[in-house]
C-alpha positions in Angstrom: -15.7 22.0 15.0 -15.0 25.2 13.4 -16.1 26.4 10.1 -14.0 26.6 7.2 -14.4 30.1 7.0 -12.4 30.9 10.2 -9.1 29.7 8.3 -8.1 33.1 7.2 -5.8 32.2 4.3 -8.8 29.9 2.9 -11.2 33.3 3.0 -8.8 35.3 1.2 -8.7 32.9 -1.4 -12.2 32.3 -1.8 -12.8 36.2 -2.2 -10.2 36.6 -4.8 -11.0 33.4 -7.1 -9.6 29.8 -7.5 -6.6 28.6 -9.7 -7.6 27.4 -12.9 -5.9 23.9 -12.2 -8.0 23.6 -8.8 -11.3 24.3 -10.3 -10.7 22.7 -13.8 -8.6 19.4 -12.9 -8.6 18.7 -9.3 -12.1 19.5 -8.2 -13.5 17.3 -10.8 -11.2 14.3 -9.5 -12.3 15.1 -6.0 -16.0 14.6 -7.1 -15.5 11.0 -7.0 -14.3 10.9 -3.5 -16.0 13.4 -1.4 -19.3 12.9 -0.3 -21.5 15.0 2.0 -21.8 12.3 4.7 -18.3 10.0 4.2 -15.4 10.4 6.1 -11.9 11.4 4.2 -8.5 11.2 5.3 -5.9 13.6 4.2 -1.9 12.9 4.6 -0.4 16.1 5.7 3.4 16.6 5.9 3.5 20.6 5.9 5.2 20.2 2.4 3.9 22.4 -0.5 2.2 19.7 -2.2 0.2 18.3 0.8 -0.5 21.8 2.1 -2.2 22.9 -1.4 -4.1 19.4 -1.3 -5.6 20.2 2.0 -6.4 23.6 1.0 -8.2 22.4 -2.3 -10.1 19.6 -0.3 -11.5 22.1 2.3 -12.2 24.7 -0.3 -14.3 22.3 -2.0 -16.0 21.5 1.1 -16.9 24.8 1.3 -18.1 25.2 -2.1 -20.4 22.0 -1.6 -21.4 23.5 2.0 -20.3 20.2 3.4 -19.4 19.7 7.0 -15.8 19.5 7.7 -16.1 17.5 10.7 -15.7 14.8 8.2 -12.5 15.4 7.5 -9.0 13.7 9.1 -6.1 15.4 9.1 -2.7 13.2 9.6 0.4 14.3 10.3 3.6 12.0 11.3 6.4 13.7 13.0 9.4 11.1 12.6 11.6 13.6 15.0 14.4 13.7 12.6 14.7 17.0 11.2 15.6 20.5 12.7 12.4 21.8 11.7 10.3 18.9 12.6 8.5 20.4 15.8 8.0 23.7 13.9 6.1 21.6 11.1 4.2 20.1 13.7 3.1 22.9 15.3 2.6 24.8 12.1 -0.2 22.0 11.4 -1.9 22.2 14.6 -2.3 26.0 14.1 -3.3 26.1 10.5 -5.9 23.5 10.7 -6.8 24.2 14.4 -10.2 23.1 15.4 -10.4 20.5 12.4 -9.9 16.8 13.5 -5.9 16.6 13.2 -3.8 13.4 14.3 -0.3 13.8 15.0 1.9 10.9 15.5 5.4 11.2 16.8 8.2 8.7 16.4 10.1 7.3 19.4 13.7 8.3 18.7 14.8 4.8 19.6 13.1 3.3 16.9 14.6 2.5 13.4 14.8 5.6 11.3 15.6 3.8 7.7 13.4 5.1 4.9 11.5 1.6 4.6 10.9 1.6 8.6 9.6 5.2 8.4 7.2 4.6 5.6 6.1 1.6 7.1 5.1 3.2 10.5 3.7 6.2 8.7 0.9 3.9 6.6 0.4 2.0 10.0 -0.6 5.7 11.3 -2.5 6.3 8.0 -4.4 2.8 8.8 -4.9 3.4 12.4 -6.9 6.7 11.5 -9.0 5.6 8.4 -10.0 2.2 10.2 -10.8 4.8 13.3 -13.0 7.3 11.3 -14.2 4.9 8.8 -12.8 6.8 5.8 -12.7 5.0 2.7 -9.9 7.3 1.1 -6.7 8.4 2.0 -5.9 11.5 0.2 -1.9 12.1 -0.4 -0.5 15.1 -2.3 1.6 13.0 -5.1 2.0 15.4 -7.7 3.2 15.4 -11.7 7.1 15.3 -10.8 6.6 12.7 -8.1 5.0 10.6 -10.5 8.1 11.2 -13.4 10.6 10.3 -10.4 8.8 7.3 -9.6 8.5 6.2 -13.4 12.3 6.6 -13.7 13.1 4.9 -10.4 11.2 2.0 -11.7 12.5 2.0 -15.5 16.3 1.7 -13.8 15.0 -1.2 -11.9 13.7 -2.8 -15.3 10.2 -2.5 -14.8 7.5 -2.6 -18.1 4.8 -0.3 -18.6 3.2 -1.3 -15.3 6.2 0.1 -13.3 6.4 3.0 -15.5 2.8 3.8 -14.7 3.6 3.2 -10.9 1.0 5.7 -9.4 -2.5 5.7 -10.4 -5.3 8.4 -9.3 -7.2 5.7 -6.9 -5.6 2.7 -6.1 -5.3 -0.1 -3.2 -1.9 0.0 -1.3 -0.3 -2.8 0.5 0.1 -1.1 3.9 -3.7 0.0 3.8 -6.5 -2.4 4.2 -9.3 -0.1 5.4 -8.5 2.6 2.7 -7.8 3.4 -0.8 -5.0 5.7 -1.6 -6.4 8.7 -3.6 -4.0 11.4 -5.7 -5.8 14.4 -7.1 -2.9 16.1 -7.7 -1.0 13.8 -10.2 -1.7 16.2 -13.2 -0.2 19.2 -11.3 3.3 20.2 -11.6 5.1 21.2 -8.4 5.6 24.8 -9.6 1.7 25.3 -9.7 1.4 24.0 -6.3 4.2 26.8 -5.2 2.6 29.5 -7.1 -0.6 28.6 -5.2 0.7 28.4 -1.9 3.1 31.9 -2.2 0.3 33.6 -4.3 -2.2 33.2 -0.9 0.8 33.2 1.5 0.1 29.7 2.5 3.4 28.6 4.3 4.8 25.5 3.7 8.1 23.6 4.6 10.7 22.4 2.2 12.5 18.9 3.6 16.4 19.6 3.7 16.7 15.8 3.0 15.3 16.1 -0.2 18.4 18.0 -1.7 20.8 15.2 -0.1 21.7 13.0 -2.9 23.2 10.0 -0.7 20.2 9.7 1.0 17.9 8.0 -1.7 17.9 7.2 -5.7 14.7 9.5 -5.8 16.8 12.2 -4.8 19.5 11.7 -7.2 17.1 11.3 -9.9 15.5 14.3 -9.2 18.5 16.6 -8.8 20.5 14.8 -11.7 18.0 14.0 -14.3 14.7 15.7 -13.6 16.1 19.3 -12.6 18.4 19.7 -15.3 15.3 18.5 -17.7 13.5 21.7 -16.0 15.9 24.1 -17.4 14.8 23.3 -20.8 10.9 24.3 -20.6 9.4 27.3 -19.5 5.6 27.8 -18.0 4.7 29.1 -21.2 6.1 26.4 -23.3 6.1 23.1 -21.4 5.7 20.3 -23.9 7.7 17.8 -21.8 5.2 17.4 -18.8 2.1 17.6 -21.1 3.5 14.7 -23.1 4.0 12.8 -20.0 0.5 13.6 -18.8 -0.7 12.3 -22.2 1.0 9.2 -22.0 0.1 8.5 -18.3 -3.5 8.7 -19.5 -3.2 6.5 -22.3 -1.0 3.7 -20.2 -4.0 4.0 -17.6 -6.6 3.4 -20.1 -4.8 0.4 -21.4 -4.6 -0.8 -17.7 -7.9 -0.4 -16.9 -8.7 -2.8 -20.0 -6.5 -5.6 -18.4 -8.3 -8.3 -16.9 -7.4 -8.1 -13.0 -6.1 -11.5 -11.9 -4.6 -10.9 -8.7 -6.8 -11.8 -5.8 -5.8 -10.7 -2.3 -5.5 -13.5 0.2 -5.5 -13.4 3.8 -2.6 -13.8 6.2 -1.5 -14.3 9.6 -0.3 -11.2 11.7 3.2 -13.1 12.6 3.9 -13.4 8.8 4.6 -9.6 8.9 3.3 -9.7 4.9 3.4 -6.8 2.7 1.0 -8.2 0.3 -0.3 -11.8 -0.4 -2.0 -12.7 -3.9 -3.1 -15.7 -5.7 -2.7 -15.1 -9.4 -5.6 -16.4 -11.5 -4.0 -17.7 -14.3 -3.6 -21.3 -16.0 -0.2 -21.9 -15.3 0.0 -24.5 -18.2 -0.3 -21.7 -20.5 1.7 -18.9 -19.1 3.8 -17.0 -21.2 7.0 -14.9 -20.7 5.4 -11.9 -21.4 2.6 -12.5 -18.4 5.4 -13.6 -16.2 7.2 -10.3 -16.5 3.8 -8.5 -16.3 3.4 -10.4 -13.2 6.8 -9.1 -12.0 5.7 -5.6 -12.3 2.3 -5.9 -10.7 3.9 -7.2 -7.4 6.6 -4.4 -7.6 9.6 -6.4 -8.3 11.3 -3.5 -10.1 14.9 -4.8 -10.3 16.7 -6.6 -13.0 15.9 -10.1 -13.4 18.1 -11.9 -16.1 16.3 -13.6 -18.9 17.7 -17.0 -17.9 15.9 -16.7 -14.7 12.5 -15.8 -16.1 12.9 -18.6 -18.4 14.0 -21.3 -15.7 11.0 -19.8 -13.4 8.2 -20.2 -16.5 9.5 -23.9 -17.0 9.0 -24.7 -13.4 5.8 -22.8 -13.0 4.7 -25.0 -16.2 6.1 -28.1 -14.8 5.6 -28.1 -10.7 2.3 -29.3 -9.1 3.7 -28.0 -5.9 7.1 -26.3 -4.8 8.5 -22.7 -3.5 10.8 -20.0 -5.2 12.2 -16.8 -3.5 13.2 -13.8 -5.4 14.8 -11.4 -3.6 12.3 -10.6 -0.8 9.0 -12.1 -2.6 8.1 -15.9 -2.4 6.3 -17.9 -4.9 4.5 -20.8 -3.9 3.0 -23.4 -6.1 -0.1 -25.7 -4.7 -2.3 -27.6 -7.2 -1.0 -26.0 -10.4 -2.0 -22.8 -8.7 0.5 -19.8 -7.9 0.5 -17.8 -4.6 2.8 -14.5 -4.0 3.7 -13.0 -0.7 5.9 -10.7 0.5 6.6 -11.3 4.0 9.2 -12.3 6.9 12.0 -14.4 5.8 11.0 -18.2 6.6 7.5 -17.1 7.7 6.1 -20.5 6.9 8.9 -22.6 8.8 7.0 -22.5 12.3 4.0 -23.8 10.6 6.0 -27.3 9.6 8.0 -27.4 12.6 6.2 -26.4 15.7 4.0 -28.6 17.6 2.4 -28.5 21.4 0.8 -31.1 23.8 -2.5 -30.2 25.3 -2.4 -30.9 28.9 -5.7 -28.8 30.0 -8.5 -27.0 28.6 -6.5 -23.5 27.9 -5.9 -21.2 24.7 -2.6 -22.4 23.2 -0.7 -20.3 20.5 1.2 -22.4 18.0 3.2 -20.2 15.4 1.3 -17.3 16.1 -2.3 -18.7 15.7 -4.7 -19.0 19.1 -6.3 -22.4 19.3 -9.0 -22.5 22.1 -9.2 -26.1 23.6 -12.4 -26.4 25.2 -13.3 -30.1 25.1 -12.0 -32.8 27.2 -11.7 -35.1 24.1 -9.0 -32.9 23.0 -6.7 -33.2 25.8 -3.4 -35.0 25.3 -3.6 -34.4 21.6 -0.7 -33.2 19.6 -1.6 -29.8 18.0 0.1 -29.5 14.6 -0.1 -28.1 11.2 -0.6 -30.7 7.9 2.1 -33.0 6.8 2.4 -35.1 3.7 -0.2 -38.3 4.0 -2.5 -37.0 6.8 -5.8 -38.5 6.7 -9.0 -37.4 8.6 -12.4 -39.2 8.8 -11.2 -41.9 6.2 -10.3 -39.0 3.8 -7.0 -37.3 2.7 -6.2 -34.3 4.3 -6.7 -32.4 0.7 -10.2 -34.3 -0.1 -11.2 -33.4 3.3 -10.6 -29.7 2.5 -11.7 -29.8 -0.6 -15.3 -30.9 1.0 -15.2 -28.0 3.4 -14.5 -25.6 0.6 -11.3 -24.6 2.0 -9.2 -22.5 -0.5 -6.0 -24.3 -1.4 -3.4 -21.8 -0.1 -4.9 -22.2 3.3 -4.9 -26.2 3.5 -1.0 -26.2 4.8 -1.8 -23.9 7.6 -4.8 -25.5 9.3 -4.1 -26.6 12.8 -4.9 -30.3 13.5 -5.2 -32.6 16.6 -3.1 -35.5 16.6 -3.8 -38.7 19.0 -2.6 -42.1 19.2 -1.4 -41.5 15.4 -4.7 -40.2 14.2 -5.8 -36.9 13.2 -9.2 -36.3 15.4 -10.1 -32.9 14.8 -9.5 -30.3 11.9 -10.1 -26.6 12.6 -10.7 -23.7 9.9 -9.0 -20.5 10.9 -8.9 -18.7 7.4 -11.7 -15.9 7.2 
């Protein structure tokens, strides 16, 4: 791997001195994530924010005398813009000698915003998992955060939605790393000034100017940009006020007990997230329910009558299912589980059955079941139904004895023969 000093742009910066925001704000934040012998991944689009972020990390490595072999640059080329090839080639040249991963989207695949985002994070997950990076660094800056806050406020969020981006947090599409945003307190203009002062080239995404492509673009052009005309670099009280507001909200958020626990899922569910809500449902309040709505990202308007109906059902129901938009809520034994997954993902577990005719590996509802015992020949493989008994106990009692979590009790493969359950198999982690 090349030494960091061979990147000419960075050699110039270190000779002339670092910008105050980098040394005073970003470096202390990076201190918590950059360790001498730990891997770190950086998402670099070629925009001004990610280029400035990557330079800050490299400069910090130089200052700490760390080996840059542990830095992993990730660039996703969706092949949608005229300048996509130029951006990819620029990234390869600028970071030549470093560990650069470039992913190119096949032009036949979907190109809507949601599909691109999901594919982009799949690429991030692949690199983070392979490199064993604990953090994925992204270049979200202060204006990005403000835009997200305004978007979520329009959708009907509370403080949790207004906060939206944290410096470090888990992401629903990343299981092997946390998202880290060192630039959240830095304005875009500071990043532009830094890159232009030190001749670090960057690319503007022309689609960001098109208000027809996304609500974020409309907010940027019609709300945030007009606001910018009211402030100057010398008197930027608006941004300073929001910085303080975000810090205060983060402090409140850190004090709040974490009541969401991640639960495992099957790949066939195509889930974005799956949680168990650690709350006594009998005492849940409307305010707590609204906080839960924000925490799972349901930033759209839900009528107060819907919330009240939902609250009543949660308090009174022992078991049931409800769908709000594309998020599912399951109640089992007075416990609430929240999943965002493929439509009707649970139906296969109710409907699918298979007869075992030989010793083989069978797949039912996306679950692989290895049959290696002759006593299981000619059994019917299925999933639990109401009234099932096994070894003289109800299915729930048997699961309880085996310490199988409540949510998974409906997704345990059973072997039925002659109307009796003769085998149950644990499949959860």
